[in-house]
MIKEKOL-732825 format. One record per residue (C-alpha): residue number from 1; x negated, y, z. Coordinates in steps of 0.001 Angstrom, whole numbers, plus 500000, padded with zeros to 6 digits. Example, Ala and Ser with C-alpha at 12.3 -4.5 7.8 and 13.67 -1.06 7.14 Angstrom:
REM MIKEKOL-732825
(1, (487700, 495500, 507800));
(2, (486330, 498940, 507140));
//
This chain:
REM MIKEKOL-732825
(1, (279023, 057561, 823684));
(2, (277853, 053708, 823097));
(3, (275300, 052657, 820270));
(4, (278505, 051234, 818296));
(5, (279701, 054621, 818321));
(6, (276313, 056418, 817651));
(7, (275739, 054441, 814965));
(8, (279214, 054785, 813016));
(9, (278980, 058635, 813181));
(10, (275525, 058012, 811995));
(11, (277309, 056014, 808934));
(12, (279691, 058442, 808708));
(13, (278922, 061040, 805367));
(14, (281528, 063464, 806713));
(15, (281150, 065049, 810268));
(16, (283978, 066177, 812575));
(17, (282695, 069501, 812964));
(18, (282342, 069721, 808570));
(19, (285763, 069317, 808398));
(20, (287588, 071155, 810987));
(21, (285363, 074242, 809725));
(22, (287531, 073636, 806421));
(23, (291414, 073217, 807735));
(24, (294408, 075374, 807782));
(25, (295965, 075764, 810851));
(26, (298637, 073216, 810032));
(27, (296086, 070837, 808194));
(28, (294912, 071346, 812112));
(29, (298024, 070384, 813545));
(30, (298450, 067749, 811596));
(31, (295217, 065669, 813528));
(32, (297174, 066531, 816069));
(33, (300417, 064458, 816446));
(34, (301961, 061261, 815411));
(35, (304313, 060032, 812891));
(36, (306955, 057130, 813818));
(37, (309156, 055689, 811471));
(38, (312649, 054679, 813641));
(39, (315999, 053337, 812727));
(40, (319186, 054749, 814173));
(41, (319568, 053076, 817375));
(42, (315764, 052048, 817919));
(43, (315537, 052723, 821456));
(44, (311953, 051962, 822765));
(45, (310988, 055612, 824736));
(46, (313061, 056882, 827310));
(47, (315032, 060452, 825901));
(48, (313848, 059750, 822230));
(49, (317606, 060628, 821540));
(50, (316900, 063868, 822324));
(51, (315078, 064378, 819435));
(52, (315704, 065076, 816021));
(53, (314840, 062131, 813322));
(54, (311235, 063023, 811711));
(55, (311131, 064044, 807726));
(56, (310336, 062299, 805784));
(57, (306924, 060366, 805419));
(58, (305111, 062153, 802655));
(59, (306339, 065595, 804213));
(60, (305423, 064895, 807367));
(61, (301520, 064025, 805903));
(62, (300957, 066728, 803326));
(63, (298290, 068361, 805330));
(64, (297227, 064963, 807039));
(65, (298343, 063089, 810270));
(66, (296964, 061955, 813730));
(67, (298392, 059156, 814625));
(68, (300852, 056349, 812843));
(69, (303461, 055329, 816063));
(70, (303960, 052015, 816440));
(71, (303965, 050270, 812967));
(72, (304310, 047016, 813677));
(73, (305664, 047170, 817034));
(74, (309256, 049578, 816684));
(75, (311115, 046693, 814429));
(76, (311018, 042689, 814043));
(77, (308421, 043403, 810185));
(78, (306730, 040182, 808585));
(79, (302524, 041785, 809340));
(80, (301839, 041023, 805946));
(81, (304467, 043114, 804090));
(82, (303746, 045196, 807099));
(83, (300155, 045377, 806481));
(84, (300814, 046659, 802820));
(85, (302874, 049106, 804164));
(86, (300129, 050096, 806603));
(87, (297362, 049774, 803586));
(88, (299897, 052138, 801075));
(89, (300150, 054924, 803773));
(90, (296865, 055369, 804146));
(91, (295832, 055262, 800849));
(92, (298356, 057923, 800618));
(93, (296750, 060030, 803251));
(94, (292834, 059356, 801547));
(95, (293973, 060217, 798410));
(96, (297658, 062418, 798959));
(97, (296388, 064972, 801184));
(98, (293574, 067900, 800075));
(99, (290903, 065869, 803483));
(100, (291642, 063004, 802755));
(101, (291424, 061982, 806163));
(102, (293931, 058354, 807429));
(103, (295168, 057976, 810122));
(104, (294762, 056363, 813534));
(105, (296971, 053615, 813902));
(106, (298413, 052860, 817967));
(107, (300610, 050422, 818796));
(108, (301596, 048757, 822238));
(109, (299694, 045397, 823848));
(110, (299879, 045087, 827253));
(111, (301283, 041466, 827064));
(112, (299558, 041252, 823801));
(113, (300239, 043143, 821062));
(114, (303273, 044116, 820666));
(115, (304287, 042705, 817427));
(116, (306826, 039714, 815421));
(117, (305516, 036558, 816584));
(118, (302270, 037978, 818071));
(119, (300893, 035879, 821230));
(120, (302655, 036928, 824703));
(121, (300358, 037266, 827695));
(122, (301151, 037102, 831352));
(123, (302360, 040060, 832575));
(124, (299749, 042664, 834357));
(125, (301000, 041851, 837683));
(126, (300303, 038139, 836913));
(127, (296909, 039300, 836082));
(128, (296388, 040534, 839452));
(129, (297358, 037389, 841146));
(130, (295335, 035028, 839340));
(131, (292289, 037388, 840592));
(132, (289992, 036695, 837208));
(133, (288883, 039732, 835531));
(134, (287134, 037404, 833147));
(135, (289659, 035690, 831841));
(136, (291668, 039083, 831519));
(137, (289119, 040129, 829438));
(138, (288891, 037248, 827458));
(139, (293079, 038146, 826767));
(140, (291914, 041767, 825319));
(141, (289357, 040316, 823619));
(142, (291893, 037682, 821480));
(143, (294875, 040914, 821615));
(144, (292112, 043126, 819824));
(145, (291156, 041005, 817366));
(146, (294713, 040815, 816305));
(147, (295043, 044651, 816217));
(148, (291597, 045317, 814160));
(149, (292806, 042620, 811156));
(150, (295677, 044244, 811052));
(151, (294377, 047677, 810645));
(152, (294860, 049061, 814556));
(153, (292499, 051025, 816369));
(154, (294357, 051751, 819153));
(155, (295810, 049992, 822228));
(156, (298367, 051651, 824551));
(157, (297140, 050064, 827732));
(158, (296116, 048993, 829961));
(159, (298494, 050235, 832935));
(160, (296229, 051700, 836378));
(161, (298583, 052111, 838068));
(162, (298275, 051650, 841669));
(163, (301460, 050054, 843337));
(164, (303209, 052317, 846178));
(165, (306289, 050992, 846354));
(166, (308044, 047234, 844897));
(167, (311289, 049499, 843789));
(168, (310063, 051539, 840936));
(169, (311231, 049540, 837948));
(170, (307823, 049887, 836577));
(171, (306252, 047340, 838376));
(172, (305442, 044373, 836351));
(173, (302989, 046536, 834311));
(174, (300883, 046776, 837240));
(175, (298128, 044759, 838267));
(176, (298238, 045186, 842438));
(177, (298471, 047589, 845355));
(178, (295012, 047523, 846217));
(179, (292873, 050480, 843461));
(180, (289469, 047424, 843996));
(181, (291386, 045006, 842214));
(182, (293859, 047401, 839852));
(183, (289971, 048666, 838897));
(184, (288167, 045954, 838119));
(185, (290702, 043691, 836399));
(186, (291710, 046903, 834843));
(187, (287918, 047653, 833307));
(188, (287755, 044491, 832405));
(189, (290901, 044547, 829977));
(190, (289049, 047586, 828127));
(191, (285970, 045694, 828481));
(192, (287995, 043028, 826722));
(193, (289758, 045186, 824475));
(194, (286821, 047576, 822523));
(195, (284388, 044921, 822257));
(196, (286606, 044444, 819208));
(197, (286638, 048158, 818168));
(198, (289605, 048356, 819160));
(199, (289975, 051479, 821893));
(200, (291842, 051129, 824545));
(201, (294334, 053994, 826447));
(202, (294637, 053620, 829946));
(203, (297821, 054970, 831521));
(204, (299249, 056802, 833388));
(205, (296996, 059792, 834005));
(206, (297766, 060321, 836834));
(207, (300335, 059177, 840038));
(208, (302786, 058015, 838367));
(209, (303720, 055098, 839818));
(210, (303645, 056635, 843583));
(211, (307382, 058453, 842714));
(212, (309831, 059713, 845133));
(213, (312108, 056635, 846445));
(214, (310253, 054337, 843733));
(215, (312595, 056341, 840888));
(216, (310975, 056827, 837211));
(217, (309511, 060266, 836413));
(218, (310115, 060805, 840470));
(219, (307894, 064107, 841608));
(220, (305061, 062813, 843251));
(221, (304081, 063723, 847287));
(222, (300726, 061888, 847531));
(223, (298341, 064308, 849123));
(224, (294828, 065053, 847398));
(225, (293458, 062594, 849466));
(226, (296163, 058953, 848732));
(227, (294929, 060427, 845509));
(228, (291251, 060814, 845525));
(229, (291032, 057730, 847500));
(230, (294606, 055260, 846402));
(231, (294990, 056722, 842687));
(232, (291833, 057627, 841210));
(233, (289376, 054733, 841747));
(234, (290824, 052814, 838750));
(235, (290597, 055663, 836570));
(236, (287449, 056335, 837680));
(237, (285683, 052913, 836945));
(238, (287444, 052107, 833216));
(239, (286134, 055773, 832665));
(240, (282701, 055230, 833803));
(241, (281819, 051459, 834012));
(242, (284454, 050830, 830996));
(243, (283385, 053567, 828960));
(244, (287306, 053782, 827767));
(245, (287341, 056325, 824626));
(246, (291583, 057276, 825476));
(247, (293560, 058484, 828411));
(248, (297086, 059102, 828537));
(249, (298777, 061691, 830694));
(250, (301741, 060734, 832969));
(251, (305040, 061940, 832690));
(252, (305183, 062731, 836599));
(253, (304883, 066216, 838586));
(254, (302408, 066500, 841761));
(255, (303337, 069026, 844024));
(256, (305276, 070502, 841508));
(257, (302902, 070832, 838866));
(258, (303722, 068381, 835906));
(259, (300524, 066427, 834819));
(260, (301284, 067244, 831281));
(261, (300598, 070864, 832350));
(262, (297719, 070751, 835218));
(263, (294199, 071478, 834165));
(264, (293041, 070381, 837247));
(265, (293178, 066850, 836446));
(266, (293188, 066507, 833045));
(267, (290188, 068646, 832552));
(268, (289246, 069338, 835958));
(269, (288596, 065385, 837304));
(270, (288603, 063364, 833852));
(271, (286157, 065248, 831288));
(272, (283858, 068022, 833913));
(273, (283664, 065368, 837341));
(274, (283725, 062001, 835278));
(275, (282038, 063318, 831574));
(276, (284809, 061500, 829651));
(277, (283993, 062270, 826056));
(278, (287453, 060987, 824191));
(279, (291441, 061591, 823077));
(280, (293757, 062363, 825649));
(281, (297065, 061499, 824087));
(282, (300670, 062318, 825623));
(283, (303175, 059766, 826818));
(284, (305931, 059783, 824800));
(285, (307520, 063161, 824391));
(286, (305413, 064430, 827082));
(287, (305082, 067489, 826046));
(288, (308591, 068431, 825089));
(289, (309119, 067084, 828446));
(290, (307708, 070064, 830432));
(291, (310460, 072080, 828581));
(292, (313745, 069754, 828448));
(293, (312903, 068314, 831708));
(294, (310264, 070496, 834045));
(295, (310936, 073587, 833422));
(296, (307878, 074842, 833350));
(297, (308128, 076423, 829727));
(298, (310493, 078435, 828254));
(299, (310472, 076662, 824423));
(300, (308200, 074042, 822774));
(301, (305453, 076333, 821447));
(302, (305098, 077209, 825130));
(303, (304884, 073628, 826348));
(304, (302395, 073149, 823430));
(305, (300700, 075832, 825234));
(306, (300157, 074660, 828727));
(307, (300136, 071119, 827567));
(308, (296601, 072137, 825225));
(309, (295334, 074091, 827544));
(310, (295657, 071480, 830745));
(311, (293578, 069037, 827098));
(312, (296135, 066510, 826004));
(313, (294736, 066237, 822515));
(314, (297492, 064302, 820626));
(315, (301444, 065135, 821299));
(316, (302722, 061699, 820634));
(317, (304789, 059655, 819344));
(318, (306095, 062385, 817364));
(319, (304978, 066530, 816388));
(320, (308168, 067560, 818280));
(321, (305855, 070428, 819942));
(322, (302340, 070509, 818023));
(323, (303720, 071339, 814667));
(324, (306161, 074076, 813759));
(325, (306715, 075407, 817498));
(326, (303070, 075485, 818145));
(327, (302156, 076773, 815324));
(328, (304442, 079478, 815426));
(329, (303041, 080103, 818874));
(330, (299330, 080368, 817689));
(331, (300506, 082627, 814923));
(332, (302182, 085260, 817348));
(333, (299213, 085339, 819960));
(334, (300487, 083266, 822475));
(335, (298601, 080217, 822483));
(336, (294930, 080547, 821732));
(337, (293919, 078552, 818458));
(338, (290417, 078196, 819844));
(339, (292485, 075169, 822081));
(340, (293642, 073617, 818891));
(341, (289706, 073294, 817718));
(342, (288570, 071339, 820810));
(343, (291779, 068170, 820487));
(344, (291075, 068490, 816915));
(345, (287406, 068506, 817203));
(346, (287947, 065342, 819327));
(347, (290612, 063723, 817606));
(348, (288315, 064220, 814844));
(349, (285538, 062478, 816610));
(350, (287561, 059710, 817123));
(351, (287917, 058721, 813643));
(352, (284545, 059186, 813201));
(353, (283629, 056461, 816203));
(354, (286331, 054323, 814165));
(355, (284557, 054537, 810483));
(356, (287699, 056554, 809404));
(357, (286953, 059248, 808615));
(358, (285082, 057892, 805909));
(359, (287523, 055062, 804802));
(360, (289314, 054701, 801223));
(361, (291408, 051407, 802047));
(362, (290786, 050614, 798842));
(363, (290423, 046870, 799996));
(364, (293276, 044533, 799558));
(365, (295362, 044531, 803072));
(366, (295046, 041619, 805237));
(367, (297410, 038255, 805088));
(368, (298041, 035136, 806650));
(369, (296590, 036936, 810476));
(370, (296921, 033864, 812817));
(371, (298533, 035996, 816093));
(372, (299478, 033162, 817961));
(373, (296343, 030758, 817622));
(374, (295693, 028141, 819429));
(375, (292809, 029887, 821446));
(376, (295723, 032152, 821978));
(377, (297595, 029493, 823968));
(378, (294543, 028355, 825669));
(379, (293920, 031706, 827035));
(380, (297376, 032520, 827758));
(381, (297954, 028759, 829672));
(382, (295535, 029451, 831497));
(383, (296073, 032891, 832860));
(384, (299327, 031460, 833341));
(385, (298422, 028621, 835085));
(386, (295844, 030916, 837591));
(387, (298454, 033134, 838426));
(388, (301601, 031344, 839927));
(389, (301565, 031521, 843932));
(390, (302479, 029178, 845709));
(391, (304382, 031297, 848820));
(392, (305685, 027904, 851185));
(393, (305990, 024723, 850987));
(394, (306978, 021287, 853369));
(395, (305299, 018695, 851120));
(396, (307972, 018485, 848596));
(397, (306090, 020038, 846133));
(398, (304231, 018461, 844017));
(399, (307320, 016515, 843607));
(400, (306873, 012153, 843782));
(401, (308245, 010690, 841263));
(402, (312098, 012231, 841449));
(403, (314683, 010010, 839051));
(404, (316657, 013040, 839044));
(405, (316330, 016620, 838790));
(406, (318798, 019074, 838819));
(407, (316899, 022913, 837325));
(408, (319775, 025279, 838353));
(409, (319590, 029397, 837634));
(410, (319855, 031684, 835404));
(411, (316001, 031762, 834752));
(412, (316276, 027867, 834320));
(413, (316636, 028229, 830624));
(414, (315794, 031568, 829221));
(415, (312921, 032450, 827553));
(416, (313189, 035687, 828066));
(417, (312749, 035745, 831307));
(418, (309187, 034495, 831321));
(419, (308124, 038070, 829822));
(420, (308268, 041344, 830966));
(421, (309205, 044546, 829868));
(422, (306472, 045556, 827189));
(423, (306931, 042179, 825715));
(424, (307789, 041955, 822174));
(425, (310884, 040308, 822920));
(426, (312362, 042202, 825805));
(427, (311790, 045625, 824353));
(428, (312572, 045397, 820680));
(429, (313886, 042488, 819836));
(430, (316305, 042659, 822237));
(431, (318031, 045068, 820182));
(432, (317821, 042983, 817312));
(433, (319652, 040164, 818181));
(434, (319876, 039017, 814425));
(435, (315796, 037985, 814349));
(436, (314090, 034596, 815293));
(437, (311846, 034429, 818153));
(438, (309340, 033548, 815821));
(439, (306886, 031855, 818926));
(440, (307299, 028981, 820484));
(441, (308468, 029385, 824145));
(442, (309399, 025923, 826252));
(443, (311537, 027609, 828804));
(444, (310888, 026230, 832599));
(445, (313719, 023888, 831743));
(446, (312480, 022544, 828678));
(447, (308739, 022478, 829942));
(448, (309921, 020222, 833147));
(449, (311335, 017889, 830985));
(450, (309198, 017644, 828914));
(451, (306082, 016975, 832018));
(452, (308366, 014787, 833969));
(453, (309566, 012264, 830716));
(454, (310509, 009328, 833261));
(455, (313399, 011626, 835026));
(456, (316670, 012341, 834033));
(457, (316571, 016245, 833937));
(458, (320207, 017770, 834575));
(459, (320367, 021521, 833718));
(460, (323388, 024073, 834786));
(461, (322682, 028050, 834590));
(462, (324758, 028549, 837990));
(463, (325873, 032584, 837211));
(464, (324027, 035328, 835306));
(465, (320591, 037565, 836552));
(466, (323328, 040212, 837279));
(467, (326615, 040500, 837812));
(468, (329358, 038913, 840673));
(469, (330643, 036488, 838332));
(470, (330744, 032628, 841098));
(471, (332121, 030595, 838459));
(472, (329019, 028594, 837483));
(473, (328555, 027531, 841755));
(474, (330713, 024383, 841496));
(475, (328945, 023062, 838573));
(476, (325465, 023962, 840567));
(477, (326610, 022256, 843034));
(478, (327089, 019270, 842230));
(479, (324820, 019005, 839979));
(480, (321892, 019592, 842784));
(481, (324278, 016759, 844932));
(482, (323239, 014082, 842942));
(483, (319433, 014676, 842268));
(484, (316389, 014105, 843951));
(485, (315424, 017546, 844010));
(486, (316883, 021151, 842777));
(487, (314792, 023331, 841204));
(488, (316598, 026248, 841233));
(489, (314612, 029401, 838818));
(490, (315874, 032487, 840088));
(491, (314350, 036311, 839471));
(492, (315013, 039001, 836958));
(493, (315641, 040345, 833413));
(494, (312919, 042327, 832122));
(495, (314934, 045387, 830034));
(496, (314116, 049658, 829153));
(497, (316301, 052017, 830950));
(498, (318991, 050215, 832105));
(499, (319056, 047047, 830518));
(500, (317614, 044971, 833076));
(501, (316481, 044247, 836544));
(502, (313021, 045709, 836226));
(503, (311277, 047267, 833620));
(504, (310906, 050989, 832460));
(505, (313886, 052766, 833877));
(506, (315470, 050112, 835884));
(507, (314257, 051268, 839336));
(508, (316278, 049396, 842062));
(509, (317729, 050580, 845776));
(510, (317323, 047448, 847214));
(511, (315290, 044757, 846729));
(512, (316972, 041598, 846839));
(513, (317793, 039265, 844097));
(514, (320006, 040927, 841709));
(515, (323456, 039984, 841728));
(516, (324785, 036882, 843810));
(517, (321474, 034768, 842554));
(518, (320881, 034203, 846883));
(519, (324452, 033193, 847014));
(520, (323684, 030308, 844534));
(521, (320788, 029547, 846066));
(522, (322003, 029486, 849614));
(523, (325195, 026573, 847854));
(524, (322445, 024495, 846683));
(525, (320481, 024341, 850142));
(526, (323524, 023926, 852120));
(527, (324359, 020528, 850150));
(528, (321081, 018547, 851452));
(529, (319259, 018460, 848552));
(530, (315611, 019455, 848484));
(531, (315398, 023086, 846730));
(532, (312343, 023786, 845040));
(533, (313153, 028129, 844444));
(534, (310817, 029554, 841315));
(535, (311068, 032988, 841332));
(536, (310476, 034836, 837793));
(537, (310438, 037862, 838547));
(538, (308891, 041613, 837917));
(539, (308488, 042918, 841299));
(540, (308678, 041206, 844642));
(541, (311953, 040532, 846311));
(542, (312763, 039754, 849794));
(543, (312999, 036451, 850325));
(544, (312367, 035897, 854027));
(545, (315829, 034151, 854628));
(546, (314368, 031340, 851255));
(547, (311306, 030678, 852415));
(548, (312987, 029561, 855760));
(549, (315404, 027431, 854310));
(550, (313898, 026214, 850834));
(551, (311823, 023318, 850641));
(552, (308829, 025660, 848449));
(553, (308970, 028730, 846657));
(554, (307249, 029302, 843551));
(555, (306115, 033316, 843019));
(556, (305537, 033886, 839310));
(557, (305484, 037655, 838057));
(558, (306792, 036522, 833897));
(559, (303904, 034112, 832763));
(560, (304733, 034621, 829383));
(561, (304154, 032204, 826522));
(562, (303283, 028900, 828402));
(563, (304821, 030254, 831827));
(564, (307312, 027621, 831458));
(565, (304599, 025030, 831003));
(566, (302406, 026534, 833747));
(567, (305156, 026584, 836201));
(568, (305926, 022540, 835140));
(569, (302777, 021775, 835889));
(570, (302412, 023276, 839493));
(571, (306227, 021592, 840383));
(572, (304231, 018196, 838830));
(573, (301011, 018330, 840410));
(574, (299692, 018310, 837662));
(575, (298083, 022282, 838247));
(576, (296859, 022792, 841470));
(577, (298251, 026207, 842525));
(578, (295453, 029369, 843124));
(579, (297204, 032875, 842498));
(580, (297680, 035144, 845346));
(581, (299365, 038167, 845570));
(582, (298696, 041508, 844343));
(583, (301099, 042889, 846047));
(584, (302400, 042381, 849623));
(585, (306279, 040475, 849513));
(586, (308133, 042979, 851319));
(587, (309938, 041952, 854902));
(588, (313293, 044200, 853456));
(589, (313912, 047467, 851290));
(590, (313784, 049916, 854174));
(591, (310341, 049792, 855009));
(592, (309356, 050873, 851534));
(593, (307559, 052295, 850708));
(594, (304527, 049653, 852132));
(595, (301110, 049239, 851469));
(596, (298443, 047265, 852900));
(597, (296664, 049957, 852785));
(598, (297586, 051267, 855316));
(599, (296521, 052868, 859026));
(600, (296920, 051714, 862306));
(601, (300558, 054039, 863012));
(602, (302004, 052167, 859202));
(603, (302153, 049115, 861291));
(604, (304322, 047739, 863818));
(605, (303558, 048537, 867040));
(606, (304902, 050061, 870806));
(607, (305980, 053493, 869391));
(608, (308773, 051681, 866708));
(609, (311615, 049650, 867139));
(610, (310755, 048144, 863275));
(611, (309064, 046123, 861862));
(612, (306854, 046046, 858735));
(613, (305214, 043762, 858709));
(614, (305367, 041929, 855217));
(615, (306293, 038115, 855110));
(616, (303961, 036892, 853184));
(617, (300551, 039589, 853273));
(618, (298177, 040831, 850263));
(619, (296128, 037798, 848903));
(620, (298401, 034862, 850369));
(621, (298756, 032157, 848359));
(622, (299152, 028407, 849088));
(623, (297393, 025569, 847062));
(624, (297465, 021086, 847209));
(625, (294254, 021525, 848431));
(626, (292239, 022970, 851810));
(627, (289974, 025632, 851856));
(628, (288033, 026614, 854749));
(629, (285570, 030292, 855547));
(630, (282843, 029997, 857605));
(631, (279254, 031686, 858562));
(632, (280056, 034730, 857206));
(633, (276610, 036864, 857483));
(634, (276190, 040547, 856782));
(635, (273370, 042895, 856754));
(636, (272828, 044397, 860596));
(637, (272423, 047772, 858845));
(638, (272795, 049221, 855731));
(639, (272133, 053189, 854958));
(640, (275295, 055203, 853859));
(641, (273960, 055324, 850137));
(642, (273265, 051943, 849772));
(643, (274537, 048597, 849734));
(644, (275321, 045802, 852112));
(645, (275027, 041970, 851107));
(646, (277337, 039707, 852770));
(647, (277300, 035347, 852136));
(648, (280274, 033800, 853713));
(649, (280664, 029624, 853111));
(650, (283682, 028212, 851085));
(651, (284328, 024650, 851906));
(652, (286817, 022276, 850085));
(653, (288728, 020771, 852961));
(654, (291091, 018234, 850835));
(655, (291273, 015848, 848892));
(656, (291888, 017203, 845558));
(657, (289905, 019419, 843154));
(658, (291207, 022811, 843632));
(659, (290063, 027253, 843327));
(660, (290010, 029612, 845977));
(661, (289848, 033559, 846092));
(662, (287257, 034206, 848405));
(663, (288524, 037861, 849380));
(664, (285665, 040138, 851214));
(665, (288085, 043017, 853946));
(666, (286374, 045715, 855777));
(667, (287725, 048360, 858729));
(668, (285702, 051434, 859165));
(669, (285896, 051058, 863225));
(670, (285987, 054651, 863682));
(671, (286160, 057762, 861094));
(672, (286688, 061800, 860553));
(673, (289842, 060852, 858690));
(674, (292399, 057952, 859037));
(675, (290991, 054645, 857788));
(676, (293034, 051494, 856467));
(677, (293816, 048895, 859227));
(678, (292368, 046495, 856179));
(679, (290704, 046917, 852699));
(680, (289431, 044625, 849761));
(681, (285600, 045336, 849232));
(682, (285142, 041947, 847124));
(683, (286973, 038720, 845862));
(684, (285064, 035643, 843905));
(685, (287382, 033187, 842164));
(686, (285668, 029681, 842546));
(687, (286585, 026215, 841703));
(688, (285139, 023570, 843623));
(689, (285550, 019350, 843709));
(690, (287146, 018161, 847277));
(691, (284562, 018248, 849744));
(692, (282662, 020829, 847927));
(693, (281145, 023467, 849276));
(694, (279453, 026786, 848756));
(695, (277640, 029945, 849546));
(696, (279175, 032834, 847768));
(697, (277288, 036341, 848194));
(698, (278354, 038979, 847466));
(699, (276710, 042234, 847397));
(700, (279157, 045573, 848029));
(701, (278067, 049530, 847690));
(702, (279335, 051377, 850479));
(703, (281150, 053372, 847585));
(704, (283701, 051040, 848264));
(705, (284275, 052122, 852033));
(706, (284047, 055778, 850954));
(707, (287118, 057749, 851308));
(708, (287671, 061800, 851701));
(709, (286473, 063858, 854439));
(710, (288465, 067109, 856187));
(711, (286566, 069045, 853401));
(712, (287665, 067503, 849745));
(713, (284267, 065268, 849796));
(714, (284027, 061658, 848625));
(715, (281580, 060613, 851292));
(716, (280127, 057534, 852843));
(717, (280206, 058313, 856990));
(718, (277537, 056081, 859176));
(719, (278842, 053864, 861896));
(720, (280138, 050675, 862547));
(721, (282037, 048665, 859846));
(722, (284144, 044838, 861037));
(723, (284033, 042492, 857820));
(724, (285816, 039490, 857490));
(725, (286717, 036685, 854681));
(726, (290854, 034768, 854767));
(727, (292781, 033544, 853037));
(728, (294458, 036883, 852921));
(729, (294302, 040569, 854492));
(730, (295531, 038907, 857617));
(731, (293713, 036247, 858078));
(732, (290182, 037391, 859812));
(733, (288998, 033950, 859351));
(734, (285442, 034388, 860008));
(735, (284346, 038204, 860385));
(736, (280968, 040323, 860981));
(737, (279977, 043782, 861920));
(738, (277233, 045961, 860452));
(739, (276806, 049368, 860882));
(740, (275990, 052172, 858426));
(741, (272939, 054104, 859156));
(742, (271669, 058024, 858084));
(743, (273648, 061092, 857420));
(744, (277056, 061460, 855611));
(745, (276651, 060869, 852136));
(746, (278559, 062285, 849884));
(747, (279264, 059848, 846708));
(748, (278899, 060990, 842987));
(749, (279262, 059060, 840049));
(750, (275525, 057851, 840054));
(751, (276508, 056287, 842851));
(752, (277754, 052367, 841871));
(753, (281350, 051078, 842043));
(754, (281550, 046879, 841841));
(755, (280570, 044327, 844214));
(756, (278035, 042036, 842693));
(757, (279334, 038054, 843883));
(758, (276935, 035496, 842993));
(759, (277684, 032165, 843928));
(760, (274699, 029327, 845078));
//
């Protein structure tokens, strides 16, 4: 427990234990559920139509309430008006219930606070592309401050699922395919959000992204070693190093056991092994799904008992299982009330940490909170710029003062194209078309017209994101034919449950650009006009054909409200691209699932006729300048339970300033189980002027090369390691070897997990 949490509890006159002792069963159950005020037709959670509309607020809260669900993020409401309503709801709990305990208010905050007119930042996939954990922490602190000012106590972010299959719809919510990058960036988000007094919530614990065939809710067949070595480390870092205060259980099953009903995971790993003492919340309707979808419970009361026993403390978004069905199960003796007490005590302790047990809400609610301040904009712009990945360039970029530019494509002049699935614009406003957007969102077309003030910019849609209509092709071809350069802006539309090409419940069974977009690109390329392809997507697509025929290709992973300006800046040369791929760019749909973290036989070789090598590897990204990495030195020997110090020189050998991402990879030459051919063990983003050279030192704890041995222990074995630095995981520009000495080291939570870096 942090000093802040201790001091908050010390200042509370009522204790969690005292309150629990006074509670009736109904008052206990009220503390472990949420209340969600929805209107008909609002679909922002899976299968929510299967559940009854909740009773009125006064009736539901007569015994108290644990959580208020998505007060600001369910529909477009004025923040001042909603704050006044929220304060009144909280006063009702304080004055109108026997124990007078306010509710925790939770909200989505993946790409910014999910509220009308609130700043919308780049998606987590863009965070990963930036390789800038410090900037992500700064962003999260801004998000948290907005939440705190509006009376929100808990954010349902970050997503720490490691990408395993790009066909899965929720890739845009994830950070990377590498667990160390996910862990460092995700933990930095936790630190930033919680620095403001708002509790972060890790999602989705555990295995959700490893679903069968990349299908949402699909069963997970990952073995215990993959779970321990790939999927768990980011969560472990956020719990132990980020001191996160909440975790969300995932929808999926692993080897036939739903996670929300698995005490070995939620209690055994999370609490017993890692010492987590916060709250575990169910993903929305996840407790009821134990009966409805998984069929491991005969009724909702049984489902509630399974979830409580596993360690799920709070049912969200409402009390479908934890209210009447659980009360009946407790009274009939089917569920031990001690399990209820355990969950209630955790919730009350969380409320004590948040200062809620003595809160009266007698103060005036906030008004005039600036949810999209210049500081929000500054960070959004910087993160967008750092996240853009230049995949190819024949010298056409940066553009050399073109007189006429054709801007073509379904995403060229569409604000929604800049945002991910959990942005307020695509998550909520899509269902309220009459509401104004409420944000300044320059599209790529608008931003490019402003950036290239001396050029004539002609915009043509050409086609939709995802249909078969080709009637706009002729106009697009004509516009490109008369232009000096054609900027084609293609990609995704993020949505929910089939309403988009990417997003929750929007999975793909192929990785071709949706609809007829490829045909449009090829038609424009055939004009002979140089084509710059800009991809606004939430997943990597198969675009090897575009890399061969287009003059340049820029990858943007939903770069947010300042994304249009960032893209225009890269095209003009005002911004030197510095993003690196956080996920491999696939060769084909049939080569999936693929990860760069594969053993030798997971790659190409003489034993198969099919290639798995991605067209662009993890960590790849071009620049308008050039960098060399040289003189890598590492300790000749290091103890298996110690650290490895590596030093490398990076030099900007070009003629303009730029940012490089120094990437240190390792390979365990001989292991008792097969090991990945490459594994990121450290990274550092560095800004260098033209001709500047610096030495980067990386002190790598040996836990970065730890793995689960044949007995199920996480260990570091003695033996030889190969290390290298290059422009991607596949580029061994400068390499060295070290030998780990001593006995087998069994890893514990006391071991360091972070590589520290210094620039000299």
